[in-house]
Each structure stands twice: as C-alpha cells, then as structure tokens.
Steps between C-alpha positions, in 0.01 A plus 500: 500500500167397335323206659451166321159577349623836372816354346311232310192697406247320720395816680264753343685813396504760774269792433675835528301764683501835676246379759636397839290214639455420870764229491746727318426776752573255783842405365602858419390643836679230699811554292495871590447429869799267487715810441342727760800486736697684233273797573593507869706816444163671448278299736693460823366359825728546798458230763677392816598143576326417828773267628810705406353849508662574162334703225465377144319598180258284301250552218197709602196329346255751647682800355533323165125430487419862589736631233344277235153631587626845409715413198289219347150539647337262248729209592273209597437453872299237686221546752760585767642775278824309447678469164384165368431282197151539351283191486277393213226758450687781677555821307862613490711757322776306327688820417536570871697176525729624222542822700611290796761325286636835384511627859708201607723531194568868561560477874659169597860523623757246604505378858704266714345292777678324782408356837613689808627169633555195283428268789188652659368702207302748705439738210628586154691816423427670167764717339397736217701593193451764230562245225211319330652197331199309636292671230639269231377198696160660557467596133582149383252344743219728383576457130518123539150505650378712210646252251369191680152651533492625140464859618606758243687725743865569565682656794776702334844606618345846546284344774177554310236253384449504124247303304622281216333531162606185316356618171593865533749717315674646807848352475846637587550560128179702476590707805846562355337648189368786718849649483469575128413854399569820691161564660566458872135557591392222265751263663371594845135437404589161348685391813205610714260303280705182525541533875123533539442207263720272709305578817271222627229758569224486238439875520865559417450307178236752394733789580783330309292500180404862554865594555611300196250682278645827629838374380347398167353846441831662591684263265276606212610862548872415523585711193233763565716734708305815415153348536219470248671253264444172681383326185831580328686366800308171484575466128870558567504226765312256275730567205809452714374162621367370167785621279430386145252230601162616365307216666646577840429869443131417452503270804648773723250760377218264596658420839565862598143591409357199683683577825397865477138390455526265800623786715198706399238223501583322826520653847879512502599866518156660528177423685220627280172310526517409132822305545511123539585383852765229541390249764723200427859523626615278212384770260733746672786254446416472131483875445818562697703239313373605158579865558837429661606285204448788259670754727802274555533447125478872425759592764769312310456729197483843666768758427706586806 
C-alpha cells in the first residue's frame, strides 16, 4: 500500500530507472541471501553434533562463494573477497547482481526444517524436495523491490530478468502478431529480436536492433519467392495495408524508405567506417520501436 505522502501527492514522483544504486543493491542482495537455504540441495555441508554424535546437513557458505566466483566472477566482493554490498565510490557490475537473482530463481527448491529435539534444539534437520513452490514467493519479493525502487526490471515466470520499456511497442498483442503470415524464419527472427530487446544487458539492445532489421529486410521480400523482385514485393505489402487510402499509401512509402535508409546509414546491420555509430541506448530503443511498429502492422495484412 502507498504511504501517506504518496497517496496525497506530497512526495516527489519516483524516477524510473535501469540503474541500480548502492542502496538498491543492498536491499536486493540481502533479499537473495535470505533465500540461500533453499539452495542447500546444491551446497551441502555435512556436520556432526558434538554432544550427540549425530550427522546433519546445513548450507555450505564456502562452497556457495566458490561457485559464485566461477559462475558470476564480476559479482561485487569486499576486501576479504566475500560477496558484499558496494559502498559509495566503489565500482560494481549491476548486471552481475541480476545474474545472481536469476541463479536463485532457477535453482531454489522447497525445503523443510525441524529441530532434532524440540526441547534441547541441538541442530536443525533440513529435508529437500524436488518441488519449487518457493519460487513464487521469491519472485514476488524481488519484483516488489523493483517496484518500490522504481527499477524497470521484472523477474518473469520463466525465471529470467527482463527490462521494462514503459514507452515501447513490445506488448502481448504485438508479439501475437508474429503468428501472421507463413514465413517461419521471419517469426523466429522476430522472437529472437524481442527476447534480446527485453534483456537488461545494453549490448543485447544493440543486437536486438540488428536482428529486427534482419526481420525487416526479410519482410520486404515476403512476396519475392524467386528473388530479384523485392521492390514489387514491397509495393504489394504497402498496397495491402493502405487499401484505397491514397494518403496512407504515401505515408507507408515514405516510412518503408526511411527505415531502409536508417539500416544503411547507421551501424545497425553493417560496420563500414562511413556509417553513423549509435552511442546512446535510448536511440536503440527509438529505432527498435519504430521498426517494430511497421513490421507488426504489415504482418496483419500478409497472405497466408
């Protein structure tokens, strides 16, 4: 529930961001560590109770730390080489923290804990299960932190972190449009482009635009089955979309030409020295959404 100042508009509107600050990092890391016992099926430490001489299993912090050094080497560590929260001025890889979240999401399993003796409580027994109903609780805790912190990320049911583009065109309706037409390769390329676009990794955003322009070029040749008549194929697509609307026909001609020019002018699909480099990640978002809008529109009018 929103707090008083949020409900009545006294608090400044929360700024949405992709940047994980130190304080956000602190909360997220401690939330992950709170679930570490649900990884005990992987990181087991067998011990013996000194008084009773009975063996029991607990979470192996040392093994966990060693495994993380291998799997997520850029995860921030303090001067003692322990996983820690960065302080002001420390350099840290925020995407490594997102990797940690995904690791927990993909590997936590249900457990049951009980004392060996309810009266003396010498040690706790941990029982492991193959089920992972605990994931739902973990997912909700992470996503609540994202919302409260204004972070534009989402832990999905597929146990992956996706970035949220509030002003983007990637919606369930858009993704459903990929099913139109009979070009299975085109559908595959579009799904790959969207998956890359949703990734928090900045480099993936660049690849998503490159992949989307591959889909755009393939779309333009949809009716050019024999090759060499791409221009006729484009005209067919434009006419199917515009119908009898002359103004929209002119608009689509301009848009198809513009997007083709962008693909040639900017360093999207090629890397010639004469091409314009894209250095601002927001520019990738703009190009992706503009191109996807046209593709999604065209898909609705293709002959099956």
